[in-house]
C-alpha positions, 0 to 999 in steps of 0.5 A: 485494518487497525488504523486509527483515523486522524481528524482529517481522515474522520472528517472526510469519512463522514460523507454519505456516498461511497465512491467506486474506489472505496467500494473496490478497495473494501472488496479487495481487502476482503477478498485478498488473502493478505496474511498468506501472501505477506507470509511468502514475501516476508522472509525476503523483504528488506529489514530495518537497519540495512540502509533506508528504513522500509515501509511496513510490508503490508503497506508496501504490498498494498501500494504495489497492488494499487499501482497495478490495479490503477496503472499508476507510476511511482509519482502518481501513487505518491500523489494519490496517497496524499490526495485520496483518503480511501487509498491512504486508509487501504495502505494503513498510512495517515497524513499525521506522518509524512508520506515520503514514498518517492524519497525514502521508499522508491529504492525499496519499491523497485526491490519489492517489484523484483521480489514479487516477480521472482517469487514463483508462488505469487507471480501467477497472481500478478 
């Protein structure tokens, strides 16, 4: 992740102990072939200019994965992105730009879920 930390993110990262969530997300970041999976999805992912502007593919895909790993609804995921720094950093999002997951991206999220289900090469992974 090439995410520049904000002052808030930096302050929270100075704690001494890593949480289980941080360890798990770090491990998933290393294990998942993100580039290969995103390359399969990218041709079908909504582009800017066709209605609402979607989140970047890598952020939305990571949000989608976390929702499955932690069994979270859309509202719970939005709250988690605000409240849990490790999840926000995993998705390459920051609090310096409002996270309006439900307002601006829920529509794209449902399209994304359908896309994942229809993409046969990814279906066995989920």
